[in-house]
C-alpha positions in Angstrom: 0.0 0.1 0.0 1.7 3.2 -1.3 0.7 7.0 -0.7 0.4 10.0 -2.9 -0.3 13.7 -2.5 -3.8 15.5 -3.3 -2.0 17.9 -5.5 1.0 15.8 -7.1 0.2 11.7 -8.3 3.3 11.4 -9.1 4.2 11.1 -5.5 4.6 7.8 -4.5 5.5 7.3 -0.3 4.7 4.3 1.9 2.8 4.8 4.9 5.7 4.9 7.5 7.1 8.2 4.7 3.6 9.6 4.8 2.9 9.3 8.6 6.8 10.6 9.2 6.2 13.8 7.1 2.9 14.6 7.9 2.3 16.2 4.8 3.3 16.1 1.2 6.0 18.8 0.4 3.9 20.3 -2.1 1.3 21.0 0.4 -0.9 18.2 -0.4 -2.4 15.7 1.8 -1.1 12.0 1.6 -3.8 9.5 0.4 -4.0 5.9 -0.1 -3.1 5.0 -3.7 -5.8 2.4 -3.6 -8.7 1.8 -0.9 -8.6 -2.1 0.5 -11.8 -4.0 0.9 -13.6 -5.8 3.9 -15.4 -8.5 3.0 -19.1 -9.3 4.7 -17.3 -12.5 5.7 -14.4 -10.3 7.6 -17.3 -7.7 9.3 -18.9 -11.3 10.7 -15.4 -12.7 12.1 -14.6 -9.2 13.4 -18.2 -8.9 15.3 -16.8 -11.7 17.3 -13.4 -10.2 18.5 -12.5 -7.6 20.9 -11.7 -3.2 19.6 -7.6 -4.2 20.0 -8.4 -7.5 17.6 -10.3 -5.2 14.7 -7.8 -2.5 14.8 -5.0 -4.5 14.1 -6.8 -6.2 11.2 -8.3 -2.6 9.9 -4.7 -1.0 10.4 -3.0 -4.2 8.7 -4.9 -3.5 5.6 -3.0 0.2 5.3 -0.6 0.5 7.5 1.9 -3.0 5.0 5.1 -1.6 5.9 4.1 -2.2 9.5 4.6 -5.6 10.6 2.4 -7.5 12.4 4.4 -7.2 15.6 4.6 -4.0 15.0 1.2 -2.8 14.9 0.1 -5.3 17.9 2.3 -3.4 20.0 0.7 -0.1 18.3 -2.3 -1.2 19.1 -1.9 -2.5 22.8 -0.1 0.5 23.6 -2.9 2.2 22.7 -5.5 0.6 23.5 -4.0 -1.4 26.5 -3.3 -0.9 30.1 -6.2 0.7 31.0 -6.5 3.9 29.2 -9.9 3.8 28.1 -12.5 3.9 30.9 -14.7 1.2 28.3 -14.0 -2.1 28.0 -15.2 -1.7 24.6 -13.1 1.1 24.1 -16.0 3.0 22.0 -19.0 1.4 23.0 -22.1 1.8 21.1 -25.0 2.6 23.5 -29.3 2.9 22.3 -30.5 6.1 22.5 -34.1 5.8 20.3 -35.5 2.9 17.7 -33.5 3.7 15.1 -30.6 6.2 17.1 -27.7 4.5 18.2 -24.6 6.8 20.1 -20.9 5.6 19.7 -19.2 6.8 22.6 -15.5 8.0 21.4 -14.4 9.6 24.7 -13.5 7.0 26.8 -10.1 7.6 27.0 -7.3 9.8 29.2 -8.6 13.5 27.3 -12.4 12.4 27.1 -12.5 13.0 23.6 -13.0 11.5 20.1 -9.4 13.0 19.9 -7.9 10.1 22.1 -9.2 7.4 19.6 -6.5 8.6 17.0 -3.9 10.3 19.2 -3.3 7.2 22.2 -2.2 5.4 18.9 -0.5 8.0 17.0 2.9 8.3 19.2 3.5 4.7 18.7 2.8 4.8 14.6 5.3 8.3 14.1 8.0 7.0 16.6 8.4 3.2 14.3 7.8 5.4 11.2 10.3 7.9 12.0 12.8 4.9 12.8 12.2 3.8 9.5 12.6 6.9 7.3 14.5 9.6 9.3 16.9 7.9 11.7 18.0 9.9 14.4 16.2 13.4 14.1 13.9 14.9 16.7 10.4 14.5 15.4 8.6 18.1 15.8 4.9 17.6 16.2 3.2 21.0 15.3 -0.6 20.9 16.2 -2.9 23.5 15.8 -6.3 22.6 17.8 -10.2 24.1 18.1 -10.1 22.7 21.9 -9.5 18.7 22.0 -6.9 17.9 19.7 -4.3 19.5 21.6 -4.8 17.8 24.6 -5.2 14.9 23.0 -1.9 15.4 21.4 0.0 16.5 24.2 -1.0 13.4 26.2 -0.2 11.1 23.6 3.3 12.3 23.3 4.0 13.1 26.5 7.9 12.1 27.1 7.5 10.1 24.2 11.5 9.7 23.5 12.8 11.9 20.6 9.6 13.8 19.9 8.4 17.5 21.0 4.6 18.8 20.5 4.3 22.6 20.3 0.5 23.4 20.5 -1.4 26.7 19.6 -4.8 27.3 20.3 -7.1 30.2 19.8 -7.0 32.2 23.2 -11.1 32.9 23.6 -12.2 29.7 21.0 -12.2 26.9 24.0 -14.1 25.7 26.7 -12.6 26.4 30.1 -12.2 23.0 30.3 -10.5 22.3 27.6 -7.7 25.2 28.2 -7.2 24.3 31.5 -6.4 20.2 30.1 -4.0 22.2 28.1 -2.5 24.9 30.1 -1.8 22.2 32.9 -0.2 19.9 31.0 2.6 17.3 32.3 6.1 16.0 30.5 9.3 17.5 29.6 8.8 18.4 25.6 5.5 19.6 25.5 4.7 23.4 24.8 1.5 25.2 24.7 0.6 28.6 22.8 -2.6 30.9 22.8 -3.1 33.1 20.0 -5.3 36.0 19.3 -7.7 35.0 16.5 -10.0 31.8 15.8 -8.4 28.1 14.9 -8.2 29.2 11.1 -6.2 31.4 12.0 -4.2 28.8 14.7 -4.1 26.2 11.4 -3.3 28.2 8.5 -0.1 29.5 10.7 0.6 25.7 11.7 0.6 24.8 7.9 2.5 27.8 6.8 5.2 27.1 8.8 4.8 22.9 7.6 5.6 24.3 4.0 8.4 27.2 4.7 11.3 26.0 3.1 13.2 28.4 4.7 11.9 26.7 8.2 12.7 23.0 7.2 15.9 23.6 6.0 16.6 25.2 9.7 15.2 22.5 11.5 17.2 20.1 9.5 20.4 22.0 10.6 19.5 21.2 13.9 18.9 17.4 13.9 14.9 18.5 13.7 11.7 17.8 11.5 8.7 18.2 11.4 5.5 15.7 11.2 1.8 16.3 12.5 -0.7 15.2 14.7 -3.7 17.1 13.4 -5.9 15.1 11.0 -4.3 15.8 8.0 -1.7 13.5 9.2 -2.8 9.8 7.6 -1.3 8.2 10.9 -4.6 10.3 12.7 -7.1 9.3 10.1 -6.8 5.6 9.6 -7.0 5.1 13.4 -10.9 6.6 13.3 -11.7 4.4 10.3 -11.2 1.7 12.5 -14.2 2.9 14.9 -16.9 3.2 12.7 -16.0 -0.5 11.1 -16.4 -1.5 15.1 -19.4 0.1 15.3 -20.7 -1.9 13.0 -19.5 -4.7 14.6 -21.4 -4.4 17.7 -24.1 -3.3 16.4 -23.8 -6.7 14.2 -23.4 -9.0 17.7 -25.9 -7.4 19.7 -28.4 -8.9 17.4 -29.2 -5.1 16.2 -28.7 -5.6 12.6 -27.9 -8.7 10.2 -23.8 -8.0 9.0 -25.1 -6.8 5.1 -27.7 -4.9 6.6 -27.1 -1.0 5.8 -27.1 1.7 8.7 -26.5 5.4 8.4 -23.9 7.4 10.3 -23.9 11.1 11.8 -20.9 12.6 12.5 -20.1 16.4 14.1 -17.8 18.0 12.0 -15.4 20.9 11.4 -12.3 19.9 9.6 -13.9 16.6 8.3 -11.3 14.0 9.5 -14.0 12.4 11.4 -16.9 12.0 9.0 -13.9 11.6 6.0 -12.8 8.4 8.0 -16.4 7.2 8.3 -16.8 7.3 4.4 -13.3 5.4 4.0 -15.4 2.7 6.0 -17.9 3.0 3.3 -15.7 2.7 0.5 -13.5 -0.2 2.0 -17.4 -1.7 1.9 -19.1 -1.0 5.3 -22.7 -1.1 4.5 -23.4 2.5 4.6 -26.3 4.4 3.1 -25.7 7.7 4.1 -23.4 10.2 5.3 -24.8 13.0 7.8 -22.5 15.7 8.5 -23.6 17.8 11.6 -22.1 21.6 11.6 -23.2 24.5 14.4 -23.3 28.3 13.4 -20.4 27.8 11.2 -21.9 26.1 8.5 -19.4 26.1 5.8 -19.9 22.5 5.5 -23.6 22.4 5.1 -23.9 25.2 2.5 -20.8 23.1 0.7 -22.7 19.7 0.6 -25.8 21.5 -0.4 -24.6 24.2 -3.2 -20.9 22.5 -3.9 -20.0 25.9 -3.4 -17.2 26.4 -0.4 -16.7 29.6 0.8 -15.1 30.7 4.1 -16.1 34.3 3.4 -18.6 35.1 5.8 -18.9 35.3 9.6 -17.1 33.1 12.2 -19.1 32.3 15.2 -17.8 31.4 19.0 -20.2 28.8 19.7 -20.8 26.5 23.0 -19.5 23.6 20.5 -16.0 24.9 20.1 -14.0 22.3 18.2 -16.3 22.6 15.0 -15.8 26.6 15.0 -13.4 26.3 11.8 -14.5 27.8 8.4 -11.5 26.2 6.4 -12.2 22.2 6.6 -8.6 20.8 5.9 -9.6 17.3 5.0 -12.5 18.1 2.9 -9.6 18.7 0.3 -9.2 14.0 0.4 -12.5 13.6 -0.6 -12.6 15.7 -3.3 -9.5 14.3 -4.7 -11.5 10.6 -4.6 -14.3 12.2 -6.3 -12.4 14.1 -8.7 -11.2 10.5 -9.9 -8.0 11.7 -8.7 -7.4 14.9 -10.4 -4.4 16.4 -8.8 -4.2 19.4 -11.2 -8.1 20.1 -10.3 -7.7 19.9 -7.0 -4.7 22.2 -6.6 -6.8 24.3 -8.5 -10.0 24.4 -5.7 -7.1 24.8 -3.2 -5.0 28.1 -4.7 -9.0 29.7 -5.4 -9.3 28.7 -1.6 -6.2 30.7 -0.6 -6.4 33.7 -3.1 -10.6 34.4 -2.8 -11.5 32.1 -0.2 -13.8 30.7 -2.3 -14.3 27.6 -4.8 -17.1 25.9 -6.2 -16.4 22.1 -8.1 -18.2 20.7 -11.0 -21.4 19.3 -11.4 -19.7 15.5 -11.5 -17.7 15.6 -7.9 -21.7 17.8 -6.6 -24.1 14.8 -7.9 -21.4 12.5 -6.2 -21.3 14.3 -2.9 -25.0 14.1 -2.9 -25.4 10.9 -3.6 -23.5 10.2 -0.5 -23.7 12.8 2.4 -26.7 14.6 3.8 -26.1 17.7 5.7 -28.0 20.1 8.2 -26.5 22.5 11.0 -28.0 24.3 14.4 -27.3 27.0 16.4 -26.8 27.4 20.2 -30.0 27.5 20.9 -31.6 24.6 19.5 -28.2 23.0 20.5 -29.1 23.5 23.9 -33.0 22.4 23.1 -31.4 18.8 22.1 -29.3 18.6 25.3 -32.5 19.2 27.5 -34.9 17.3 25.0 -32.6 13.5 25.1 -31.8 14.3 28.3 -35.9 14.2 29.7 -36.4 11.3 26.9 -33.5 9.2 27.7 -32.0 10.2 30.6 -28.8 10.7 27.9 -26.5 13.6 28.3 -25.2 14.8 25.8 -22.0 16.9 24.9 -22.4 20.5 23.2 -20.7 18.8 19.9 -22.4 15.7 20.4 -26.1 17.3 20.5 -25.2 19.1 17.4 -25.1 15.7 15.4 -28.5 14.6 17.2 -30.3 17.8 15.9 -29.4 17.1 13.0 -30.4 13.6 12.5 -33.5 14.2 14.0 -34.2 17.1 11.9 -32.8 14.4 8.5 -34.8 11.9 9.8 -37.8 14.0 10.2 -37.8 15.3 6.6 -36.6 12.4 5.1 -38.8 9.4 6.8 -35.5 7.6 6.3 -35.5 5.1 10.1 -32.3 3.5 8.7 -30.0 2.3 11.8 -28.1 5.8 12.5 -25.1 5.7 14.3 -24.5 8.9 15.9 -20.8 9.8 16.3 -20.2 11.2 20.3 -17.1 13.3 20.0 -16.8 14.5 24.2 -18.0 14.3 27.7 -20.6 16.9 28.8 -18.4 17.7 31.7 -16.1 19.4 29.2 -18.6 21.8 28.5 -20.0 22.0 31.8 -21.4 25.2 31.7 -23.3 24.7 28.6 -24.5 21.8 29.2 -25.9 23.3 32.5 -27.6 26.0 30.7 -30.0 24.0 28.3 -30.7 21.8 31.5 -31.6 24.9 33.2 -30.1 28.0 33.0 -30.1 29.2 37.1 -27.6 26.8 37.5 -25.2 28.0 35.8 -22.7 30.3 38.9 -19.6 30.0 40.3 -16.5 28.6 39.1 -15.6 25.7 36.3 -15.6 22.7 39.1 -17.7 23.8 41.3 -20.8 23.6 38.3 -19.2 20.3 37.4 -20.2 19.0 40.7 -23.5 20.6 40.2 -23.9 18.7 36.9 -22.8 15.5 38.9 -26.0 16.0 41.7 -28.6 17.2 38.7 -27.8 14.5 36.0 -26.6 11.6 38.8 -23.7 11.5 35.8 -20.5 11.1 37.3 -17.5 13.4 36.2 -14.6 11.8 34.7 -11.7 11.3 37.0 -9.3 12.2 34.6 -11.0 16.1 34.4 -12.0 16.4 38.2 -8.4 16.1 39.2 -7.4 18.8 37.0 -8.5 22.1 39.9 -5.3 20.7 41.6 -2.7 21.1 38.9 -0.5 23.7 38.5 -1.1 26.1 35.5 2.2 25.8 33.3 1.4 27.6 30.3 0.4 31.4 30.0 2.2 32.3 26.4 -0.5 34.5 24.4 0.8 35.5 20.9 -0.5 37.6 18.0 -0.8 35.5 14.9 1.4 36.9 13.2 4.3 35.6 15.9 3.8 31.8 15.6 6.7 31.3 13.8 8.6 33.1 16.2 7.1 31.5 18.8 8.1 27.9 17.5 11.7 28.9 17.5 11.9 30.0 21.1 10.3 26.9 22.2 12.4 24.7 20.5 15.5 26.7 21.4 16.6 27.4 18.3 18.0 30.8 16.4 16.6 32.0 13.2 
């Protein structure tokens, strides 16, 4: 299995190079040159084994230059040892007659990013050993909240690596910020920027693709890689959990192998739902992929019209991890749907950079709409969904999961489609206490973050995860706030190198 670039299909590299480099030198994203297939017989067999066995089988189809023993070590290192609070790792919970919630937040940082970022350090260190020798790997991350903490935790004190995280100073929840600024580890760095997530992401991409920066790092025995979902090593593990959800439904008798399901995903950067698309293309029986957005509904508009336009108002919402107007992973989807037309994709991305918009052709739009449905909701609708599902089913959603629940309910009502649907639940509700409490009863929103945590427990009977409850006792380590134009200088300072 080789990988090529979305912007230059003459590029051919093995998976270890794709993971170690993170992004192609031409600025494109690495994609597999073919999509491996999954038969119904394999699905039936995977329904009888645990999550780790499923991960080994699926990742083995994509990461063919890793040995079976290496992948087994990576998988057990990520998902074993009690790191996940659920024995099933990513359990599926029935919500109503046709909706199932897949809880992806039982890992050490209580967010779905743990599903990939617990295994990425294992994959990356092995990939680096195969490709760049003894160079120090520098992980550069832009985060809208959850990726930052999950990456920091995953790479904490991993030998021969250093991780630097940028987050929008006013664009994450109080709990998300506290998780990052109290991060332990000798090889970690955290910096807030004055701006939004797109500013952070654009800054990171610019640093990644700057030849002068790469040369300076090389002179200092360093090389960049990425923990954002632009890195294939982040995306591949996400494919696993959608296949696992299907297998769990088969194992529980909710469906038979071969029955179709829908999948609804709250997404901003498009990586999480793209993983579901790859699972579908592998042969997982998926009828519709439902893309759920908050008030920053650039993806909803795109999937309905074929016009991607980031020239619009940016909203700071109660679902901050989705407050994104430039969805990086959409590039991978368009590459596939264009018939791997690298020139066309390069043109779209150039238009996006120069004008802030592009429009796909009618053939691509038809392909998109054959697979994807899309919807969005604002903060008040999100809160209403939290309240409604708790009252009706005693199920407590976080603000991102609630977006998906609302969009799915709207889709089901409009279409009459009763196909069983897996809804990706991306974070513990305790990461967004104030907003969740406000949804249940606005009068409860008062006091400090950890006072509200206790109130949410008392109000709902749901227990706060221990990894969040202990944060208030940790010392704050990182207080740096920079202008977005100063990100490159911040990187040099954190790495102790001179330009």
